[in-house]
N, C-alpha and C positions, 0 to 999 in steps of 0.2 A: 504494500500500500504506500503510495507516494506521500511525502510530507513537504510542507512549506520549508524553505531555507531557514535555518535557525543558527544564529551566530552571535554569541555574547560579546565578541570582540569586533563587532562590525564597525567599519570606518565610513566617513561620509566624504564624498568628493567635494561638496560645498558645505560650509558651516550651516547647521540647522538654524531656523528662525525661532527665537524664543516665543514669538507671538503665535506660532502654530501649535504650541504645546497644549493649549486648552481650546475647546470648541467655541465657536462664535456666539453660541447661546448660553454659555456657562454663566451662572449667576455671579461669579467672581468678577466678570467683566463689568457688570452693572455696578457692583460695589466699587470697583476701581474708578469708574466714571463719576459716580456720586462724590467720592472723596476728592477727586480732581477739581470739583466745583467748590470745595470748601476753602475758606481763607485760613491758611495754616500759619499765619504770622504770629499767632499767640502761642504756638507750640514750642517748648524748649527741647532742644536735642542735645544729648550728652556727646561730648567730643572725645575722640580717642587720640592719644599722643602721636604726633607725626603724620597725621592724615586729616583731610577735611571731615566734617561731621556727615553722618548719614542723612538722607532726605527725610523730613518729617512725614511726608506722604507715604513713604515706604513703611515706616514704623506703624502708622495708623492702619494701613491696609492689612499688614500682616497680623497685628493685634486684633483687629476687628474680625478678620476671617478666623483667627484662632478662637475667639469667644463664640463666634457663630457656629463653629463645628465642635465645640467642647474641648478645645486644646488651649488651656489658659496658663499652665505652668511655663515659666520662661525657658526651662531646660527642654521641655517638650516642643516648644515653638522652634528653638534652635535646631532640634533634631529634624523637624519637618522642613526646615530651610535647606537641609541636605538631602532629603529623601522624598518630599511630596511635591509633585509637579505644580500644583496650584499655588502653594506657598512660594516656590521658586519663581513662578511667573509674577506673582504680586510683588515680590521683593526685587525683581529684576536681577536675580542671581546674586544679590548681596547677601552676606551671611554674618550679621552681627552676633556676637556671643550672648549667652543668656544673661550675663551681668548687665550688659548694655541695654538689652530689652527690658529687664526688670527696672533698671534706673529710669528709663524713659517713661515707663508706665506709672511709677509712683511719684514722679516729680512734676506731674502735669495736672494737678487737681484744678488749679485756676483755669488752665486752658481747656480742661474737660467741660467745664460749665459753658464756656464759649462755644465749643464744638457741639455740645448738647443743644444749645439754642439754634445754631446754624442748621443742624439736622432737622429740628422742628420747623424752621423756616422753609426748608426744602419740602417737607411734608405739606405745609400750608400752600406752597406754590402748586402742589399737585392736588389740592382740594382735600387733604387729609388733616387730621389733628385739630378739628374745630372744637372749641371749648364751650359749646352750648350746654352739654351735660358731661360731667366728669365724675368718675367713681374712684373712691379712695379706699385703700386697704393696706394691711401690713402682713409680712410673712417672717416667721422666725427662721433666719438663715444661719446654718451652723458656723461657728467660729473655729479658727485654726488653733484649737487648744483642747487638751484632754480633760475629761470630767475629774480625774484624780488630781489635777493641778489646782483645783479650787479649794480654798480653805477660808474659814471664818476669821473674824478679827482676832479672837482670842488665840486661835491656832497660829496666826501670823505673829502675834505678840510673843508667843512662846518661842517660835522659831527665831525671831529677831534676837531675843535674849541669848539663845544658844549660839547664834552666829557672832554676836558681840563678845561672848565669853571665849569663843574660838579665836577671835582676833586678838583679844587680850593675852591669851596663852601664847599665840605666835609671836607677839611683840615681846613678851617677857622672855621667851626662849631666845629670840634674836638678841636681846640685850645681854642675856647671860653668855651667849656665844661671843658677843663683842668683847665682853670683859675678859674672857679666856684668851681671845686673840690678842687683846691689848697686852696682857701679861706675857704672852708667848712671843709676839712679833713687834710689840711697841704700839704706841698710840697714834701712829701716822696712817692707819687704815682709814679708808674713806668713811665707812660707817653708815652710809645711806642705802646699802643694799637691802632690798626687801626680801624677807624670808619666803621660801617657796609656798605658793598657795594663798598668800596674804591678799594679793590683788583680787583673786577670785572671791575670797570671803568678803572683802569690802564691797565688791560689785553686787554680791548677793544681798548684803546688808542694805545697800542703796535701793535695790529693787523692792525689798520687803517694805522699807520705809515709804517708798512711792506708792505701793499698794495700800498701805494703811492710811496714807494721806488722802488718797482718792476715796476710800470707803468713808472716812470721816467727813470729807467735803459733801458727800451725798447725804450723810446722816442716816444711812440705811442700816438699822440694826438687824443682824442676822444675815445680811447679804454677804456672799462669799466672793473673794477675788482670786485671780489666777496670776502666777508669775509668768506663765507662757504668754498670756495676752491680758494685760492689766485692765483693759476697757471692756472685755467680754463679760457677760453675765449668764448665770444659769437661768434658762427659760423653759416653760412648759410647752411641749409639742405633743402630737398624738402618740409618738413613740416613747414619750417620757420626758424627763428633765435633761436638757443638753446644754453645753456651752454655745451661746448664740448671740446674734444681734437681731434687732427688729428692723427689717428692710421695708420702707414705705414707697408706695407708687400711686400716683394719680393718673388715671387713664381715660382717654376720650372714647366715644362710642365706636370708633374704628380701631380701637386698641393701640393708640399711640400714647406712649408714656410722656406726660407733660411736666411731671414733677417726680424726682427720685431723691430720697434721703435715707439715712440710716441713723438709728438711735440705739443706745444700750438700755433704754427703758423697756421692760417687757409689755407694758400697757400702751394702748394707742391714743388714749384720751388727750394727751398733750400735743398731738401731731396734726390735728385738723386745721387750726387757724394758720400755723406756719405753712401748710400745704397750699391753702387758698392764697396767702400772700406771696408764696413762691411762684405760683402760676401767674399771678398778676405782674410780678417782677419780670418774668420771661416774656409774656405776651403783651404787656401794657394794658391789659383789661382783665376783669375778674370773670370766672366762669358764671354762667347764668344759673345752673343747677349743680348741686353736689350731693351725691349719695354716698353714705358710709354706714357700716354696720354698728351694732349697739356698743362696740368697744370705744367708739368716738363720742358717745353721748355724754352730756355734762352741761350744766347751766351756762358756764362761761362760753362754751362753744356755740350754744344756741343763740345767745345774745350777740356774740361776735359775728355770727353769720348774718343776723338781722341788721346789725350796724353796717356791715359791708354790703348790704342789699343783695345777698346771695341766697337763692331759694334752696334751703337745705332739706334733706330727707334722711333723718337720723333717728332710728327707733330706740326705745329703752329696753327692748327685748329682742329675741330672735324673730326672724321673719314669720315663722309659723305661728307665733304667739301674738302678733300685732293685732290689737283690738280685742284681745281676750284678757280676762281677769285671771291672773295666776299669782295669787298672794298667799302668804301664810295666814292662818286663822281666818279663813274665808267666812266662817260663821259669825264673825264679829263685824261691827260697822267699820267700813273703810274710810280713809281720810276724805275721799270725794263726797261722802255723805255728811260731812261737816261743812256748813255754809259759811263762807268767809265774807265779812263785811269790810270792804276796803277802806271806806271812809272812817270807820271807828277802829280799824285794825284789830279785829277780834273774830272769833269763830262762834257759831251756834251749833250745838250738838243735836242729834236726832231727838233727844229728850227735851229740847228747848232750853237747856242751860247754856250760859255764856262762858266761853274760854277766853281769857285775856292774856296779854303778853306777861310772862313771868321771868324771862331772862334769856340769855343766849348761850350757845355752846359751840366750840370750834371742833369741827370734824376733820381730822387729819389722817391721811394715809401716806404711803411712801412717796406718791407722785402727785397728790392733790391736797388741797386744803380749802375748806369753806366754812362759813359761819351760819348756823341755823338758829331761828327764834323759836322758843318753847312757849306754847299756849296751854293753860290749864284753867280749870274752875277753881273756886275757893276751896280750901281744905274741907273735907268731909261731905261735899256736895254729891260726888259720885257714889259714895256709899249709901246714900238715901234714895238714889234714883231707881225707879221701877224698871228701867231698861239697862241696868248695870250688867246683867248677864249677857246681853247682846253687844256690850260696848267694851268691857275690859275684864281681864282675869286677875288684875292686881288687887291685893287686899289692903294696900297702904292707904292712908287718908288723902294723899295728894291726888289720887285717881288718874284718869286717862289724860295723856298728853298728846298734843298734835304739834308737829314741827313744820316750819316753813323757812325757806331761804329766799334769796332775792331773785330767783329765776323761775318761780312757779308759773308765771304768765307765759313765759317762753315754752316751758314744758307742755302746758295745756294746749297752746297753739300747734305745737308739733304733733301731739297725740291726735288732735282733731284732723290735721292735714293727712296723717297716715291712715286714718280710718276711711277716707274717701276712696272711691274707685281710682281716681287719677293718681292720688298719692301712692296707693298700692302698686299701680302699674309702673310708675317711675322708679320706685324702690326695687321692684322686681328685676329691673334691668341690671342692677349691680352685679348679680351673679355671672351673667354672660359677658359683662364688660371687663371687669378687673380680675376675677379669679382665673380665667383662662390664661391671662398674661403671665401670672406666676408659674402656671403649669408649663407654658412655652419656654420660659427662662430656665426652668429646671430640666425639662426633657430635651428641647431642641439645642439649647446652649450647654447642657450638662452642668449648669451652675447650681450645685447643691450645697456648696460650702465655700466660705471665703478662704483665699489662699494667703492674704496679707494679714498682718496683725496690727491692732490699734485702731481707734475709731476713725481717725483721719484717713488712714490708708484703706480701711474698709469702705469708706465713702467713695474713694477713687474707684475701687472695684465695682461697686454698685452703679456708679455713673457710667462706667464702661458697659456694664450689662444693659443699661437703659438705652444707651446710644446704639448698641448692636441690635437690640430688639427693634428699635425704630427703623434702622436701616434695613433689617430683614423684611419688615412690613412694606417698606417702600420698594425694595427689590422684587418682592412677590407681585406687587401691583403692576410694576413695569413689565415683568416677565409675562404676566397674564394679559397684557395689552389693555388693562383697565385705565391706566394713566400713562402719560408720556412726558418725560423730562427733556427739555431742549438740549440737543447735543448727544442724546443717547438713542 
């Protein structure tokens, strides 16, 4: 049976053309053309001694294609530059080493924001990324640190004392050796030589002190810190408690990310207003509607949205429970059954008794703080009421209390909005707008864990992921012939 000629040492009469190495319809060509349209003057490029710097466009194309295909580690990218035809074509056969690639990636946080905006402007030019309706959500993304590296403040204090004791022992031993050497060789020895291991011990001591300082700055009792990544926190995910960061994304109806940020707070409540302001900073205008799940609910957020004249859809509970009563002690009168008199600042209970302001209380959690007003009847009134069994189980004389903070009106308006058919329909869009984006980042880009450490560097990685996601959306639209970018 005849075979086609097979020769691994084949030579060419004429040099091959690099441009023929990938097909004319290959998506990498679209990526290359889109990057060529960006203004790269903001990008900082590391220089290598003895030769000019690499072109910033080359770095961008290689890194973006790496993120798009799940190849994010600098060493893996360097390997592909020697073995993968698409990487070779995008790099124009340039082969920067992994250190140069890594340095380029982590030193361009400021430039990344500018590039992020430029990609959004390209999307808008194509009719994508309109901010009429924006959905916001967060995802717990794994940190590059092991669970065992996390310890509580008391554990770190204990370890710090052990390290300090070790440093003292090393210094004492060094001084003793110096005295012996002085007696043996004279006192002209330099004397500033450090004993072996002392610098490592001092560095460990500095790191532990840094961890303790950060934990105290947050004021979080019981929170554990890691020496591997001081900014990472233990967070709950479906698979259990893991070292992670909270990656935030605001997404348009056509799944373009218009805001990307990372925090080490495990809760979402403090991320809503910064996201709305961040979108306005990029676009020069606020989104018309914002939908977010119950993790973003809070009086400050509801009032902030109203002040910004943004139509928000943020429930107090999961979607399946919107409009339903799911409360403890459902057999007792609920707060809604106590009539509030705004003019006289008092409540009237179902039994006709008056509850007046009796004081205030500060409700503080790790990430939020608010003041509530307490309303009660006069002492002993509840105990004599014929409706006491329906109102309270307490046996003390002060009786039933009703609390109120400064955001009751905003909560009431939000509840009523989400009970309407229009409100439910708008909120229902959240699932198919923002949640698939996180799935695409995880599955298509293979982005399941941060590779860099520290909050600032993690923000760089997440911004890269957002830029790549948006470019992939643009590329697919161009490939499908749904949109056309001039010059492509």
